Structures are given as structure tokens and as C-alpha cells.
C-alpha positions as CSV (number, residue, x, y, z in Angstrom):
1,X,50.0,70.8,-1.8
2,X,53.7,71.3,-2.4
3,X,56.0,74.0,-1.1
4,X,59.6,75.1,-1.5
5,X,61.7,73.0,0.9
6,X,63.8,75.3,3.1
7,X,66.7,74.2,5.4
8,X,68.1,76.4,8.1
9,X,71.0,75.2,10.2
10,X,72.9,77.1,12.9
11,X,76.1,75.7,14.4
12,X,78.2,77.0,17.3
13,X,81.4,75.3,18.5
14,X,84.1,76.0,21.0
15,X,87.3,74.1,21.6
16,X,90.5,74.5,23.6
17,X,92.9,72.9,26.1
18,X,96.5,72.2,26.8
19,X,98.8,69.1,26.8
20,X,96.9,67.7,29.7
21,X,93.2,68.6,29.0
22,X,91.4,69.3,25.8
23,X,87.7,69.9,25.1
24,X,85.3,70.5,22.3
25,X,81.6,71.5,22.6
26,X,79.1,72.3,19.9
27,X,75.4,73.3,19.6
28,X,73.3,72.8,16.5
29,X,69.8,73.9,15.6
30,X,68.2,72.5,12.4
31,X,64.9,73.7,11.0
32,X,63.7,72.3,7.7
33,X,60.6,71.8,5.8
34,X,59.8,69.2,3.2
35,X,58.4,69.6,-0.3
36,X,54.9,68.6,1.0
37,X,52.8,71.2,2.9
38,X,52.7,70.8,6.7
39,X,55.9,68.6,6.6
40,X,58.7,69.8,8.9
41,X,61.6,68.6,11.0
42,X,63.2,70.5,13.9
43,X,66.2,69.3,15.8
44,X,68.4,70.7,18.6
45,X,71.6,68.8,19.5
46,X,74.4,69.3,21.9
47,X,77.8,67.5,22.0
48,X,80.8,67.7,24.2
49,X,84.1,65.8,24.1
50,X,86.7,65.9,26.9
51,X,90.1,64.3,26.8
52,X,92.3,64.2,29.9
53,X,95.8,62.8,30.1
54,X,97.5,63.7,33.4
55,X,100.5,61.4,32.7
56,X,102.0,59.4,29.9
57,X,100.7,56.2,31.4
58,X,97.0,57.2,32.0
59,X,94.3,58.9,29.9
60,X,90.6,59.1,29.9
61,X,87.9,60.5,27.6
62,X,84.3,61.5,28.0
63,X,81.7,61.9,25.2
64,X,78.3,63.3,25.9
65,X,75.5,63.8,23.3
66,X,72.0,65.1,23.7
67,X,69.4,65.8,21.0
68,X,65.7,66.8,20.8
69,X,63.7,66.3,17.6
70,X,60.2,67.4,16.6
71,X,58.8,66.3,13.2
72,X,55.5,65.8,11.4
73,X,55.5,62.3,9.8
74,X,52.9,63.0,7.2
75,X,51.9,60.3,4.7
76,X,53.4,61.8,1.5
77,X,52.4,58.8,-0.5
78,X,48.8,59.0,0.5
79,X,48.6,62.7,-0.4
80,X,50.3,62.2,-3.8
81,X,48.1,59.2,-4.6
82,X,44.9,61.2,-3.9
83,X,46.1,64.1,-6.0
84,X,47.2,62.0,-9.0
85,X,43.9,60.1,-9.0
86,X,41.8,63.3,-9.2
87,X,41.0,64.9,-12.6
88,X,42.6,68.4,-12.9
89,X,39.2,70.1,-12.8
90,X,37.9,68.4,-9.7
91,X,37.0,71.0,-7.0
92,X,38.7,71.1,-3.6
93,X,36.5,73.7,-1.9
94,X,32.8,74.5,-1.6
95,X,31.7,78.0,-2.5
96,X,31.9,79.1,1.1
97,X,35.6,77.9,1.3
98,X,34.9,74.7,3.2
99,X,36.8,71.6,2.1
100,X,35.1,69.1,-0.2
101,X,36.4,66.1,1.8
102,X,35.2,63.4,-0.7
103,X,34.5,64.0,-4.3
104,X,33.8,61.2,-6.7
105,X,35.3,58.7,-4.3
106,X,38.5,60.7,-4.0
107,X,39.8,62.3,-0.8
108,X,40.9,65.9,-0.6
109,X,44.7,65.9,-0.5
110,X,44.8,69.3,1.2
111,X,42.4,68.1,3.9
112,X,44.6,65.1,4.3
113,X,47.6,67.3,4.9
114,X,46.0,69.7,7.4
115,X,43.5,67.4,9.3
116,X,45.6,64.2,9.7
117,X,48.5,64.7,12.1
118,X,51.4,62.4,13.2
119,X,53.7,64.4,15.4
120,X,56.8,62.7,16.8
121,X,59.1,64.0,19.5
122,X,62.4,62.3,20.3
123,X,64.6,62.9,23.2
124,X,68.0,61.1,23.0
125,X,71.0,61.1,25.3
126,X,74.3,59.2,24.9
127,X,77.2,59.1,27.3
128,X,80.5,57.3,26.8
129,X,83.4,57.0,29.1
130,X,86.8,55.4,28.5
131,X,90.0,54.8,30.5
132,X,93.4,53.7,29.2
133,X,96.4,52.7,31.5
134,X,99.9,51.6,30.6
135,X,100.9,49.2,33.3
136,X,104.3,48.2,32.0
137,X,106.2,48.2,28.7
138,X,104.0,46.5,26.2
139,X,101.1,45.9,28.7
140,X,98.0,48.2,28.5
141,X,94.6,48.1,30.1
142,X,91.4,49.6,28.5
143,X,87.9,50.0,29.9
144,X,84.9,51.8,28.6
145,X,81.2,52.1,29.3
146,X,78.3,53.7,27.5
147,X,74.6,54.4,28.1
148,X,72.1,55.2,25.4
149,X,68.6,56.4,26.4
150,X,65.9,57.5,24.0
151,X,62.3,58.7,24.7
152,X,60.1,58.8,21.7
153,X,56.5,60.0,21.7
154,X,54.2,59.9,18.7
155,X,50.8,61.6,18.7
156,X,48.4,60.8,15.9
157,X,45.1,62.5,15.3
158,X,42.6,62.1,12.4
159,X,39.6,64.4,12.2
160,X,36.2,62.9,11.7
161,X,35.9,65.0,8.6
162,X,38.3,62.5,7.0
163,X,36.3,59.5,8.1
164,X,34.3,57.5,5.6
165,X,32.5,55.6,8.4
166,X,28.9,56.0,9.3
167,X,28.8,57.8,11.6
168,X,32.1,59.5,11.0
169,X,34.4,59.5,14.0
170,X,37.7,61.1,15.0
171,X,40.6,58.9,16.0
172,X,43.6,59.6,18.2
173,X,46.6,57.7,19.3
174,X,49.4,58.3,21.8
175,X,52.4,56.0,21.7
176,X,55.5,56.3,23.9
177,X,58.6,54.1,23.7
178,X,61.7,54.1,26.0
179,X,64.6,52.0,24.8
180,X,67.7,51.9,27.1
181,X,71.0,50.3,26.2
182,X,74.0,49.8,28.5
183,X,77.3,48.4,27.4
184,X,80.7,47.9,29.0
185,X,84.1,46.5,27.8
186,X,87.4,45.7,29.6
187,X,90.5,44.7,27.7
188,X,94.1,43.9,28.4
189,X,96.7,44.0,25.6
190,X,100.3,42.8,25.6
191,X,102.9,43.3,22.8
192,X,106.5,42.1,22.8
193,X,109.2,41.8,20.2
194,X,112.1,39.4,20.9
195,X,115.1,38.5,18.8
196,X,114.4,41.7,16.7
197,X,112.3,39.5,14.4
198,X,109.6,37.7,16.4
199,X,106.5,39.7,17.2
200,X,104.0,38.5,19.8
201,X,100.8,40.1,20.9
202,X,98.0,38.9,23.1
203,X,94.6,40.2,24.2
204,X,92.0,39.1,26.7
205,X,88.8,40.9,27.5
206,X,85.1,40.8,28.3
207,X,82.0,42.8,27.5
208,X,78.5,43.1,28.8
209,X,75.4,44.5,27.2
210,X,71.9,45.1,28.5
211,X,68.9,46.3,26.6
212,X,65.4,47.2,27.8
213,X,62.6,48.7,25.9
214,X,59.2,49.9,27.3
215,X,56.2,50.9,25.3
216,X,52.8,52.5,26.2
217,X,50.1,52.8,23.7
218,X,46.6,54.4,24.0
219,X,44.1,54.7,21.1
220,X,40.7,56.4,21.4
221,X,37.8,57.5,19.2
222,X,34.6,59.6,19.4
223,X,36.4,62.8,20.6
224,X,34.1,65.1,22.5
225,X,35.7,68.1,20.7
226,X,38.4,68.2,18.1
227,X,39.7,71.4,19.7
228,X,41.3,69.0,22.2
229,X,43.4,66.3,20.5
230,X,44.7,64.6,23.7
231,X,43.2,61.3,24.7
232,X,41.4,62.7,27.7
233,X,38.8,64.0,25.2
234,X,38.2,60.6,23.7
235,X,34.7,59.3,24.3
236,X,35.6,55.6,23.7
237,X,38.9,53.8,24.1
238,X,40.0,51.0,21.8
239,X,40.8,48.3,24.3
240,X,42.7,46.2,21.8
241,X,45.1,49.1,21.4
242,X,45.5,50.1,25.0
243,X,48.5,48.4,26.3
244,X,52.0,48.6,27.9
245,X,54.8,46.3,27.2
246,X,58.4,45.8,28.2
247,X,61.2,43.6,26.8
248,X,64.8,43.2,27.9
249,X,67.8,41.1,27.1
250,X,71.4,40.7,28.3
251,X,74.6,39.5,26.8
252,X,78.0,38.7,28.3
253,X,81.1,37.7,26.4
254,X,84.7,36.7,27.0
255,X,87.4,37.0,24.3
256,X,91.0,36.1,23.8
257,X,93.5,36.5,20.9
258,X,97.1,35.4,20.4
259,X,99.0,36.7,17.4
260,X,102.5,35.9,16.2
261,X,104.5,36.9,13.2
262,X,108.1,36.6,12.0
263,X,109.3,39.8,10.5
264,X,105.7,40.4,9.3
265,X,106.3,37.6,6.8
266,X,104.8,34.5,8.4
267,X,101.6,35.2,10.4
268,X,99.5,33.2,12.9
269,X,96.3,34.4,14.7
270,X,94.3,32.3,17.2
271,X,91.0,33.7,18.6
272,X,88.5,32.3,21.0
273,X,85.3,33.9,22.2
274,X,82.6,32.6,24.6
275,X,79.3,34.4,24.6
276,X,76.1,34.0,26.6
277,X,72.8,35.6,25.7
278,X,69.5,35.7,27.7
279,X,67.4,35.2,24.5
280,X,68.3,31.5,24.4
281,X,67.1,28.7,26.6
282,X,69.1,27.6,29.6
283,X,70.3,24.5,27.7
284,X,71.8,26.6,24.9
285,X,72.6,30.0,26.5
286,X,76.4,29.9,26.0
287,X,78.3,29.3,22.8
288,X,82.0,29.0,21.9
289,X,83.4,30.6,18.8
290,X,87.0,29.7,18.0
291,X,89.0,30.8,14.9
292,X,92.5,30.4,13.5
293,X,94.3,31.9,10.6
294,X,97.7,31.7,8.9
295,X,99.3,34.0,6.4
296,X,102.3,34.3,4.2
297,X,103.5,37.7,2.9
298,X,104.9,36.7,-0.5
299,X,106.1,40.1,-1.3
300,X,108.8,40.0,1.4
301,X,110.4,36.9,0.0
302,X,113.7,37.1,-2.0
303,X,112.2,35.5,-5.1
304,X,109.7,38.4,-5.4
305,X,112.4,41.1,-5.4
306,X,112.4,41.4,-9.1
307,X,108.7,42.3,-9.0
308,X,109.0,45.1,-6.4
309,X,108.2,47.7,-9.0
310,X,104.9,45.9,-9.9
311,X,103.8,44.2,-6.7
312,X,104.1,46.2,-3.5
313,X,102.3,43.8,-1.3
314,X,101.1,40.2,-1.8
315,X,99.8,37.9,0.9
316,X,98.2,34.4,1.0
317,X,95.8,33.8,3.9
318,X,93.8,30.9,5.1
319,X,91.4,30.9,8.0
320,X,88.8,28.8,9.7
321,X,86.3,29.6,12.5
322,X,82.8,29.4,13.9
323,X,80.4,32.3,14.2
324,X,76.8,32.9,15.4
325,X,74.2,35.5,16.2
326,X,71.5,36.1,18.7
327,X,69.0,37.7,16.3
328,X,65.8,36.1,17.6
329,X,63.0,37.4,19.8
330,X,63.8,38.2,23.4
331,X,61.4,35.5,24.6
332,X,61.3,33.0,21.7
333,X,62.9,30.4,24.0
334,X,59.9,30.5,26.4
335,X,56.3,29.6,26.0
336,X,54.5,32.9,25.5
337,X,51.0,34.1,26.4
338,X,48.8,36.7,24.8
339,X,46.7,39.1,26.8
340,X,44.0,41.7,26.2
341,X,42.6,40.9,22.7
342,X,40.5,37.9,23.7
343,X,37.3,38.0,25.7
344,X,35.3,35.3,27.5
345,X,31.8,36.4,28.4
346,X,32.8,40.0,28.2
347,X,35.9,39.5,30.4
348,X,39.4,40.0,29.0
349,X,41.4,36.8,29.0
350,X,44.6,35.1,28.0
351,X,45.7,32.4,25.6
352,X,48.9,30.7,24.7
353,X,50.8,31.8,21.6
354,X,50.4,29.6,18.6
355,X,54.2,29.6,18.2
356,X,55.7,27.2,20.8
357,X,58.7,28.2,22.8
358,X,62.0,26.6,21.9
359,X,64.2,26.2,25.0
360,X,67.1,24.7,22.9
């Protein structure tokens, strides 16, 4: 039930350019097997980077990534458990070569490996674009945007020969998820030194994020034939596991920072951020997060000169600020309803969630 794990990886890359345009592209193919029989992972990926700088004041960069993955998510723990619980002399096959699926209450680990499947395919694409512009001495503008899309499909199939039910039944499941993430940022930075000792910098910006995930799930049993493992061969659909869902959330934020230092010795930073998230109720959707810090670089003071050989950098820093997070469910602020799993006189119905929504 084990095998020698083999990993094969092939890479191809190309790069070039000049002082205005540079590029790098690569292809990779990965083919590997695990130490358990029937386990494998195959992946193909493509990446390209392009940097363009037509002038000293303007530049842009593009990043594109695409990958495809195909893997068998076997249950290694279940296989090992069944093998370890069997006496060494317990037979795995009948005289005619057929599997002994159950023997002394123990499953056949080889049958588990070959007749229980969980194949996952993942398509993923990421694109990132950035722009930088120097408007004047010390003043720069930056903008970037990215999109991340992933399509994941999982096909599960368990032969009726592995079922301990009466009568034994085959079970199949098809699950598809599609998460999409969009993000954008815009920043303006300013730096200035005056009097050869006073350094001032400021930054203002904003960012937006949007996330949406869709899911479709179908589960069926009593397959007409196990030669066809897709759900069109299922004789009965499990209605409690036939569903489609979608969730989404958005976030917008505004940020500002002001920094000052005198010869890098005395430091002051003031930050302010205002964020709004759709996961919160209307009464508490926006939050303010200020912070301030002061610092003193002791190592630059004259009284520390005798310790230069021992202490190269020493700084005292104190800060105060407020922070937060939006790690709650997308719809926890609203009263939710549950569909599909509840029937009234044989008709599918709806009920309220036992967890009340919190608009605050």
C-alpha cells in the first residue's frame, strides 16, 4: 500500500530587455507521487513579469500568473489505520483475486485506495498591475490593482463495495467553488528635507477590496453503473446536499501618515486610518484607527560616543494606537434564514437561524 515517492519537475525560463523594457517568463511542470499508492499531484504553472520605464518620472509593472493543478486527495490516515488494525496474516484477496472488502470488521486498505476517489482540479489566475509617477521633487504617486480568480472542482466517488450499509450503495459528490478577489490601492507620498536637519514625509491614500465566493454542490447515491462516476448516473439525489451558495463582502479604507525627524535622532509619527466594511451593520460599518509614536535614538547622542564600539544603534520608542479587524461572517450583522434542510408536509421550507443577527 506504499510506494516510492517520485518527484519530477521541469522548468523553462526566458528573460531579456533593455533600459526601458524588461521581461521574464517561466513555465513549470510538476509531477509527483506520494508514499501511498494512488496518491499524486500534477501542476502546470505559467508566470510572466514585465517592467516598463519610458522615462525617469514614470514606470509601470505587470505580473501575470496562471496555474492548473490535478491531485488525488486520498485519506492516508484511514488507509494506515485499517492496515495497522489488521493482523499481519489477515488475507486481502479471495482465491480468485477479488478483494476481501471486510474481514473481521476491518476494511481492506488496498480497496480503500483504489475504490475511494477524491480528485481535485484547481485553475488559478492572478493579475497585478502597478503605476508609479514622480510629479515633482519629493512628490510621487502610486496606484496598483489586482485580481485573483480560482476555480476549484472536487469529484468524490465511493464504490458500493466499500459500503457497510444494507443494501450497499455507491456514493458520489461534485463540488465547485469560485472565489474572486479584487483589490486596488492609490497612494501619494511626499518627502522634504529643510535646514539640512529636518526631515518631513507625508502619505495619503485609499484602498478598496471586494471578495465574492460561489459554491455549487451535488451529492447522489444508488449509481446505475459504477462505470460512470458522474452524477448523471446517480439514481437518487441527496437533497440536503444539493445546493448553491454565494457570499460577498467589500472593504474601503482611507489612510494618512505624517512623519518628522531631526537628524534621525528625534522621531515623531502620526497615523490615521478610516475603514468601512460591509460585514458590519449600518450603525457600525465605519471605524477610525489613529496612532502616534515618538522615538529617541540614544546612540546618536554625544554622551553615547564612548560606547560606539559596543552599541551601534540604540533607540527608545513609545506608541499608542487603536486597531481592529473584520473577521466575522459576511452576514453576521443580519438576521439569516436557512433553506433546504427542513420539510413541512413533504415540502421544502425555511426557518430562521438560531443565531440572531447583530446590526451593531
